[in-house]
C-alpha positions in Angstrom: 0.0 -0.3 0.2 0.9 3.1 -1.1 2.5 5.8 2.1 0.0 8.5 3.2 1.8 12.2 2.4 0.5 15.4 3.4 -0.8 16.6 0.4 -3.3 13.5 1.2 -4.0 14.9 4.3 -6.2 17.9 6.1 -8.9 17.9 3.2 -11.8 17.1 5.6 -13.6 18.6 8.2 -16.2 16.6 11.1 -17.6 18.4 13.8 -16.6 17.5 17.0 -18.5 15.7 19.6 -17.9 17.6 22.8 -17.5 21.1 23.4 -14.3 22.9 23.1 -11.8 22.8 25.8 -8.9 25.1 24.8 -6.6 22.5 25.0 -3.9 22.4 22.5 -2.7 19.1 21.9 0.7 18.2 20.2 1.0 14.4 19.1 4.8 13.3 18.3 4.3 10.1 15.9 1.3 8.6 13.5 1.3 4.6 14.7 -1.9 3.6 16.4 -1.3 5.3 19.6 -0.9 8.6 18.1 -3.4 8.6 15.4 -5.8 7.2 17.8 -5.0 9.7 20.8 -5.2 12.8 17.5 -8.6 11.3 16.8 -10.1 11.3 20.7 -8.9 14.3 21.6 -10.0 16.2 18.4 -13.5 14.9 19.6 -13.3 15.9 22.9 -13.2 19.4 21.7 -9.0 19.8 21.8 -7.2 21.7 19.1 -4.9 18.9 17.8 -1.8 19.1 15.7 0.6 16.3 14.5 4.0 15.6 13.6 5.8 12.6 11.5 9.3 12.4 11.3 9.0 11.0 7.7 7.6 12.6 4.4 4.9 9.6 4.4 2.8 7.9 6.9 3.8 4.0 6.7 0.8 1.6 6.4 3.3 -1.5 5.4 3.3 -4.6 7.2 1.6 -7.8 7.9 -1.2 -8.7 10.7 -1.6 -8.1 14.4 -4.2 -8.6 17.0 -6.8 -6.0 18.3 -8.2 -6.9 21.4 -12.0 -6.1 21.8 -11.1 -3.4 24.3 -9.4 -1.6 21.6 -12.3 -1.3 19.1 -14.8 0.1 21.4 -13.9 3.0 19.9 -15.2 2.9 16.4 -18.9 3.4 17.7 -18.2 7.2 17.7 -16.7 7.0 14.4 -19.1 5.5 12.2 -16.9 5.9 8.8 -14.2 3.5 10.7 -16.8 1.0 12.1 -18.6 0.5 8.7 -14.7 0.5 7.5 -13.6 -2.1 10.1 -16.6 -4.4 10.1 -15.8 -4.5 6.1 -12.2 -5.1 6.4 -12.1 -7.6 9.5 -11.6 -11.7 9.1 -15.1 -13.0 9.4 -15.8 -16.6 10.1 -12.0 -17.7 10.7 -10.1 -21.0 11.2 -7.6 -21.5 13.4 -5.4 -24.9 13.3 -2.1 -25.7 15.2 0.3 -28.3 14.2 4.2 -29.1 15.0 7.1 -27.8 13.5 7.4 -31.2 11.3 3.8 -30.5 9.7 1.9 -32.9 12.1 -1.6 -31.4 12.7 -2.1 -31.5 16.4 -5.3 -29.6 16.6 -7.6 -29.6 13.7 -8.7 -26.3 11.7 -11.7 -25.0 13.7 -13.7 -22.2 13.6 -12.5 -19.3 15.8 -16.3 -19.4 17.3 -16.3 -22.6 18.1 -12.9 -22.5 19.5 -14.2 -19.5 22.0 -17.5 -22.0 23.1 -14.8 -24.5 24.1 -13.4 -22.2 26.1 -16.1 -20.7 27.7 -16.2 -17.7 26.2 -19.3 -16.1 23.8 -18.5 -16.9 20.2 -20.5 -13.5 19.6 -18.2 -11.2 21.4 -14.7 -12.7 20.7 -11.3 -11.3 22.8 -10.1 -9.9 19.5 -9.7 -10.4 16.1 -6.6 -10.5 13.9 -6.6 -7.4 11.6 -4.2 -6.2 8.2 -2.0 -3.5 9.3 -2.0 -2.1 6.0 -6.0 -1.8 6.3 -6.2 -0.6 9.4 -3.4 1.9 9.0 -5.4 3.2 6.2 -8.8 3.2 7.8 -7.1 5.2 10.5 -5.6 8.0 8.1 -8.5 8.1 6.0 -10.3 9.5 9.5 -7.9 11.9 10.5 -8.1 13.4 6.9 -12.0 13.7 7.6 -11.6 15.2 11.0 -9.5 17.8 9.2 -6.2 17.2 11.3 -3.7 19.0 10.5 -0.8 16.6 10.2 3.4 17.9 9.4 5.7 15.9 7.9 9.2 15.5 7.8 9.5 16.8 11.3 12.1 15.0 12.6 11.6 15.4 16.9 15.3 15.5 18.5 14.2 17.0 22.0 11.4 17.1 24.2 11.1 19.7 26.6 8.6 22.1 29.2 8.4 25.6 30.5 7.1 25.8 34.3 6.5 29.4 33.9 4.5 29.1 30.6 2.4 25.6 31.4 3.8 24.4 28.3 5.5 21.4 26.7 6.9 21.5 23.4 9.8 19.5 21.2 12.7 21.1 18.7 12.9 19.1 15.5 16.3 18.3 13.8 15.9 21.4 11.1 15.2 23.3 14.7 12.1 24.5 14.7 10.2 24.5 17.7 6.5 23.6 18.8 4.6 24.1 21.7 1.5 22.9 23.3 -0.7 22.7 26.8 0.3 19.1 25.9 2.9 17.2 24.1 1.7 13.2 23.4 5.1 11.3 22.9 3.5 8.6 21.0 6.9 8.0 19.1 7.8 4.8 19.4 10.6 2.6 21.3 13.8 5.1 21.5 11.5 8.4 21.9 13.7 11.4 22.5 11.3 12.2 25.8 12.9 9.5 27.6 15.5 12.2 28.9 12.7 14.6 30.3 10.6 12.0 31.6 13.4 10.0 33.3 15.4 8.6 31.3 16.1 5.8 28.7 14.9 2.2 29.7 17.9 -0.4 28.6 16.7 -2.7 25.8 18.1 -6.2 26.6 19.0 -8.6 23.7 16.6 -11.7 23.6 18.7 -13.5 21.5 15.4 -14.2 19.4 14.2 -12.3 15.9 11.0 -12.8 13.7 11.0 -13.2 9.9 7.8 -11.5 8.7 6.3 -11.4 5.4 3.1 -10.6 3.5 2.3 -10.8 -0.1 -0.5 -11.5 -3.1 -1.5 -15.3 -2.8 -1.0 -15.6 -6.1 2.5 -15.8 -5.5 1.5 -19.7 -4.3 0.8 -20.4 -7.7 4.4 -21.3 -8.1 4.1 -24.7 -6.2 0.9 -26.5 -6.4 1.8 -28.2 -3.2 2.3 -25.1 -1.5 -1.3 -23.7 -2.6 -2.8 -26.9 -1.4 -1.4 -27.2 2.1 -1.7 -23.5 3.1 -5.1 -22.7 1.4 -8.1 -21.5 3.1 -10.1 -23.4 5.6 -11.4 -26.9 4.2 -9.9 -26.8 0.4 -8.4 -24.2 -2.4 -12.0 -23.3 -3.2 -13.1 -22.2 -0.2 -13.7 -18.8 1.3 -12.7 -19.4 5.2 -9.4 -17.6 6.3 -7.1 -19.8 8.2 -4.2 -18.7 11.0 -1.9 -21.9 11.3 0.1 -22.0 14.3 3.6 -24.3 13.9 5.4 -24.8 17.1 8.3 -25.8 17.7 11.4 -26.2 20.6 12.8 -23.1 21.2 10.5 -21.3 18.6 7.1 -21.2 16.5 5.7 -19.4 13.4 2.5 -18.6 11.9 0.7 -18.2 8.5 -2.4 -16.5 7.5 -4.6 -17.1 4.6 -6.6 -14.9 3.1 -8.6 -14.6 -0.4 -6.0 -12.0 -1.7 -3.0 -12.5 0.7 -0.4 -15.0 2.4 1.2 -13.9 5.6 4.3 -16.1 7.6 5.8 -15.5 10.5 9.2 -17.3 11.9 10.3 -16.8 15.4 14.0 -17.8 15.5 17.7 -17.4 17.0 19.2 -14.3 16.0 21.4 -14.4 12.8 23.4 -11.0 12.9 21.3 -9.0 10.5 17.9 -8.5 12.6 16.9 -5.2 13.2 14.2 -3.1 15.4 12.8 -2.0 12.2 10.1 -2.9 10.0 12.4 -1.4 7.1 14.8 -4.3 8.0 14.3 -6.5 4.6 16.5 -9.5 3.5 16.5 -11.7 0.8 14.5 -15.4 0.6 18.5 -17.5 0.7 19.3 -15.9 4.4 16.0 -17.5 5.4 16.1 -20.7 4.0 20.2 -21.0 4.7 19.1 -20.6 8.5 16.4 -23.3 8.5 18.9 -26.0 7.1 21.0 -25.1 10.1 21.2 -28.6 12.0 21.2 -27.4 15.3 18.0 -26.0 15.4 14.7 -27.8 14.8 14.1 -28.8 11.4 11.2 -27.7 10.0 8.5 -29.2 7.5 9.5 -29.3 4.1 7.0 -27.8 2.8 7.4 -24.7 4.8 10.4 -24.1 3.4 8.6 -24.2 0.0 6.2 -21.7 1.1 9.4 -19.5 1.7 10.6 -20.1 -1.7 7.5 -18.6 -3.0 8.0 -15.2 -1.5 8.6 -12.1 -3.9 12.3 -10.4 -3.4 12.4 -7.2 -1.2 9.5 -8.7 1.0 11.2 -10.6 4.3 11.5 -8.1 7.3 13.9 -9.2 9.8 13.0 -7.8 13.2 15.0 -7.9 16.3 13.2 -8.9 19.2 14.7 -6.4 22.3 12.9 -6.8 26.2 12.9 -3.9 28.0 11.9 -3.4 31.6 8.5 -1.3 32.4 9.4 2.4 31.8 9.2 4.0 35.3 7.8 6.9 34.6 5.8 8.2 31.4 5.5 12.2 32.5 7.4 15.0 32.6 7.8 16.5 36.1 5.1 19.2 35.2 3.1 16.8 33.5 3.0 18.8 29.9 4.8 15.9 28.4 3.3 12.1 28.3 4.3 9.3 26.5 2.0 6.6 25.2 2.2 3.3 23.3 5.5 2.0 22.6 7.1 4.7 23.9 5.6 4.3 27.2 5.5 0.3 27.6 6.8 -2.1 24.3 5.5 -5.6 24.1 6.6 -8.8 22.8 5.1 -9.6 19.8 3.5 -13.0 20.9 1.8 -10.6 23.5 -0.9 -10.2 21.0 -1.0 -6.8 23.1 0.7 -3.7 21.9 -1.4 -2.6 19.7 -4.7 -2.8 21.9 -2.8 -1.3 24.8 -1.5 1.7 22.7 -4.8 1.9 21.8 -6.4 2.1 25.3 -3.5 4.9 26.1 -4.8 7.2 23.9 -9.0 6.5 24.7 -7.9 6.8 28.3 -5.8 9.8 27.6 -8.2 11.9 25.5 -10.9 11.2 28.6 -9.1 12.4 31.6 -8.2 15.3 29.3 -11.6 16.3 28.9 -13.2 15.8 32.3 -10.2 17.8 34.0 -10.3 20.4 31.3 -8.0 23.7 30.4 -7.1 24.4 34.1 -6.5 20.7 35.3 -3.9 19.1 32.2 -1.4 18.1 35.2 -3.7 16.4 37.3 -5.9 15.0 34.5 -2.5 13.4 33.4 -1.5 12.0 36.7 -5.0 10.2 36.7 -4.7 8.8 33.3 -0.8 7.4 34.0 -2.5 5.8 37.5 -5.1 4.1 35.6 -2.7 2.8 33.1 0.6 2.1 34.7 -0.4 -1.3 36.5 -2.3 -2.6 33.5 0.1 -2.1 31.1 2.8 -3.7 33.5 0.8 -6.5 33.7 0.0 -7.2 30.1 3.5 -6.7 29.3 4.5 -9.3 31.8 1.8 -11.4 30.5 3.0 -11.4 27.0 6.7 -13.5 27.8 4.2 -16.2 29.8 3.1 -16.4 26.2 6.0 -16.6 24.8 7.1 -19.2 26.5 3.9 -21.4 26.3 4.4 -20.9 21.9 8.5 -21.7 22.5 8.1 -24.7 24.7 4.7 -26.5 24.0 3.9 -29.5 26.2 2.3 -31.5 23.6 0.9 -34.3 26.1 -1.1 -31.8 27.3 -1.9 -30.2 24.6 -3.5 -33.6 23.3 -5.3 -33.5 26.2 -6.6 -29.7 26.4 -6.1 -27.7 23.1 -6.4 -25.0 25.0 -2.7 -25.2 26.4 -1.3 -24.3 23.2 -3.0 -21.0 23.1 -1.9 -18.2 24.8 -3.9 -16.5 27.5 -5.9 -13.9 26.7 -8.0 -13.1 30.1 -10.9 -11.4 30.8 -9.5 -8.7 32.7 -7.7 -7.9 29.6 -10.6 -7.8 26.7 -13.6 -6.8 29.0 -11.9 -3.7 30.2 -13.4 -0.1 28.1 -10.7 2.5 28.6 -13.3 5.3 27.8 -16.1 4.1 30.7 -13.3 3.3 33.1 -11.6 7.0 33.3 -15.2 8.4 32.9 -16.4 6.9 36.1 -13.5 6.6 38.3 -11.8 10.2 37.1 -13.1 12.0 40.3 -11.9 9.3 42.6 -8.2 9.2 41.2 -8.1 12.6 41.8 -9.3 13.1 45.2 -6.8 9.9 46.3 -3.8 12.0 44.9 -5.1 15.1 46.9 -5.0 12.8 49.8 -1.4 11.6 49.1 -2.5 8.0 48.5 -0.3 6.0 46.2 -1.4 4.7 42.7 -0.9 1.2 44.0 -2.6 1.8 46.9 -5.9 3.3 46.3 -8.9 0.8 46.8 -11.2 3.4 45.7 -10.6 2.7 42.1 -11.4 -1.1 41.2 -8.6 -2.7 39.3 -8.6 -3.1 35.9 -5.5 -5.9 36.4 -5.7 -9.7 37.5 -8.2 -9.6 40.5 -6.3 -10.2 43.4 -3.2 -9.1 42.1 -0.9 -6.5 44.5 1.5 -4.3 42.4 5.2 -5.4 42.3 8.3 -3.6 40.4 9.3 -6.5 37.9 12.7 -6.3 35.8 13.8 -8.2 32.8 16.6 -9.6 34.9 14.5 -11.6 37.1 12.6 -13.1 33.9 15.9 -13.9 32.3 17.1 -15.8 35.5 13.6 -17.7 35.9 14.1 -18.8 32.0 17.6 -19.9 32.8 16.8 -21.6 35.9 14.0 -23.7 33.8 11.2 -21.9 35.6 8.4 -20.3 34.2 7.6 -16.9 34.1 6.3 -15.3 37.8 3.5 -13.4 36.8 2.5 -12.8 40.8 -0.5 -13.0 43.2 -4.4 -12.6 41.9 -6.0 -14.8 38.7 -4.4 -14.3 35.6 -6.9 -16.3 33.9 
């Protein structure tokens, strides 16, 4: 999909749902967190500008998971709701195999799997979505809303002025932007780290992911590949299917759609991986690594699938581990981090996009509740609502990765749920807007009383019931892994 340029934006206008608050908001970054923040702050009566470091908005990519808690905002944006319903994956099947190709859990409708897990098939915890289609949908809504997006604005520094009550940024070209609130949604490595309390150190996980998405017609090169990775119940069927291949120390996912083929392999680092969605490698590099006798040998048909991949399509993405960011706020709370800038997620968590969108919804709601005279108070309330929840979701991601990489097949044969990462109710049933609306005043009152965020009993938990917050580090998780122990999630009901 072609990137979105400045000439394509700032053409429309959509009336706001709330009266003007007079709050000026500057959003840095056009990922899902930034785009959602721009839309929701605009809808709730704020004056919004967006800065993007590149000349275009990158809408490339493959698939990701969107949880139910993140898609509720579409009810406020009818055009997005209609488009989301149209582009979503419907009547999807899921299949689980060993890396050898042996089928362990036969293709099964997602609805049937949900029913087997005691969940409501009509209200799934979330769905796999196509990144290019979802991003294009968000960008079009920003365009319709008439929100200005300024391109080629590479932010190199953040600041705040306590006298004027403003936050601001400086670009690579020396241009300065100021606003009542600056939202740092510019991802991992945001330059806001210095202002909010320092850069969280990235730890090499030793793992990376090959990811590829390409037109389904490329499978015509190999009839056996086309048959094996066909839609559910046959080549001429129209049911998309997600196939999970689980290996000792690794896993792979494929998604077959009527128009598209996607494959993803979690693997040991090779030396060419980068934490970048633009880092492409050639097919032969993947094949050479799959032939390494020191790793589990994947089914030959999977190698044939790789051979069908067009040139310059495979991304080798480095998986880095990070501790929870200890602070998301500048001292005066005129700069706040959201999304990956505040809390990065492992891909296996299936939670990064969901929590980024939740952040933006919560933030806009708190700002609207507090008004222009209480921006700092509103931002601090938002962080109280989000901090423990995202720290728990991050930790759950490590547990999910362990399940995918160290599958106990004897347990899976008895209970197929043992091959599926946790998707607990406290994650998917949350409504970030309603939560902030309902408990904003309670959070503010607790702050005025000096009650710590992890001791506030006036606000019900949006994290595992019974959980008592405990700071955790990557080092602890690494030590558990080295000792052969499962990730210690902590107290409470994480299911």
